[in-house]
N, C-alpha and C positions, 0 to 999 in steps of 0.2 A: 415524503418517499417519491412520489410521482413529479413532484416540482424538481428535485435534483435530477432524476432520471431525465426529465424533459430538458432541463438545462445543459448536461452532459450531450445529450443527441443534438441540440440545437449547436452546440460548441463545434461538434465534430462536422456537422453539415456545413456551416460557416467557413471552417477551415478547408474543408474540401473544396468549395467553390474559389478559393485563392490559391490553392496548393500548386506548385510547379514541378513538385516530385511527390511520389506516392510510394509507400513501403509498406509491408504487413510482413509479420511473421511470429513465430513462438518466443516465449521468455520462460525461464524457469531459474531459482536460485535457492538460496537459504536465508531463512528469517532469524535474526537474534531478538527475541521480544521480552519486555518486561512492563510492568506498571508503575507509572510515577504519580507523583502527588499524594495527598492523603496521609494516614500514618502507616501505610500498608507496609510490611518488610518483606522483600520478596528478592528472588535470584533469577537470572536471564533463563528463557527457556529457548531451546533451539527448534525451529520448525521449517517450513519451506512454501515456497510460492511457486505456482505455474499457471501459465495462461498464453496469452497472444497481446502483440501491441499493432498499432497504426501509427504510422509517421506521416505528417503532412507537411513537406518542405516548402518554405516561403523564401526563396532567395538561396544564396550560398550559406549562410550562417545559422538562420533562425528556422526553427519547425516546431508543430504543435504534435505531441504523441499521447493519445489515449491509450489507455490499457484497460484489460479486463483480466483479473488475476484470482484464481483460488489461493487462499492464504491462511496458513495457520499460524496463530499467535497465541499469547498468556504469559503465564510466568510460573515459577516454583514459588508457592507461598510458605513462609516461614511459620511455624507455630510450634506445638509439641513434637512433630515431625514435619518435614517438608512435603507438600503436595503439591502437584502439578495440576494447574487450571489451564483447560486448553480450550480456544474459541476459533470456530473457523469461519471466515468471511469471503465473499465475492467483493473484493475492491476493483473500483474504478477510480485509477489515478488521470488526472489531465496534466501532463507536464509541458511546460515552456522548455525548449531545448536550445542553447546556443551553442554551436559546434564549429571548431575552429578549423582551419585547412589541414592541419597535422592529424585530425580524427578525435582529438581530445574533447568533451563536451562538459558543459555545466547545465543542470535542469532545477526546474522548482515547479512547485503547482499543488492544487488542491486534491484531495483524495476524498471520496465516498465509500464506506464500506458496508455491506449488508450480511448481518448474521446468517449463517446457514447452520450451524450447530454449534454445540459446546459439550464439553466433558469436565464435569466438576466433582470432585470427590466430596465436598460438603453436601451432604443429602438434607440439611435443614433450608438450602437455598433453592426455591423452584426455578427462578428465571434469573440467572447470574448476570448476563450481560444484555444491555439494550440492543435493540434490531439495527440500529444505524449508528455508525461510527464516522466522525467527520475528523479530518486530519490535513496536515499540510506536509509537503515532502520536499526535500533538497538533496541533489546528488551529483556526483562526478563519475567520468568513465570514458571509454575510448571506443570508437566504433570506426573500423577498417571501410575502406571505400567500397568492398564488396559486400558489407551490410553485417558481419559479425562483429558483435560487440560485448563488452564487459563493463560492469558498472556497479558503484557503491550508492547507496541512498539512504538517508534517514528521514523516518516519517514519525511526526510528533502529533499525538492524539489533541484536539480542540475540544472535543465533546467529553462527558463522563462515561466511563463503560458501566459502572454498576447500576443493575436494574433490582435492587431488592433494598430492604429497609436495613438500615444500620443495626448490625450485630454486636456482640460482645467482643467478637473476634475480629471483626473487618467492617471498615466504612466504605460505603459505595463509591465515595467522590475520589477515584483514581482513574488514570487516563492511559490508553496504549502507548508504548513508546517502542520503536521497530528499526533495526538496523537490518539492510538488505544487501547481499551480494548476489548479481544476477549476470547470467550469459544470455544473450539474445541473438537473433539473426533477423535483420529486416530485410527481405526480400524486395526488391524493386518492382512495383506493378506497372508504373509508366513515368516517363520524365518529360 
C-alpha cells in the first residue's frame, strides 16, 4: 500500500513540475456498481462518490488529473432474498485527459481504492472485501472554460474483491464494476 501511495505522490509531483496550468476543486456524483466474474448472481446497487480533483494542464489539450474520492460501492446479491452488500472506499484515480477546444474530453487511467468500511448482511463472513482494490477507468465528458464540468466514467476492477474462503453460497473471485456520473468544478489556481 505504501508503494502505491508513493507512486501516486511522485506522479502528482512530477506532473506539477511540468504543468502550464493548475486547477483544483470539488467533485460529486452517483455510482452504479455491481460485481463481475465468478458465479455470483447480483443486481446493481446505487451509491455515491464525493471528493476533490487537481488538474495539471500540459499544453492546450493534455492534462493529468489525480482525484481523491470517498466512494460507496457493492451490489445486491441474489439468494433466497436479495441482500445489499456495501463497501466504502477512499479511491485515488489518476486520469490522463485529452480535451478538445470545444470542451469535450476523453480520459483514462489507473485507480487504487482503499477500503474504509463494509456493511455486509451475511454474518458468517468476517472480512468481506480486501483492503486494496486496483482498477482502471475510462470516461467522457464536457468541461466549460470557466471550470464547471460533467462526466461519465466506467471503472473496471483488476483485483479480486473477496477476502473470505469460498462458501456454499458465494465464491470470493469477483471484481468491482462501477459506472460513475459526476459534476465537478475545476477552479483555476494559476495559468
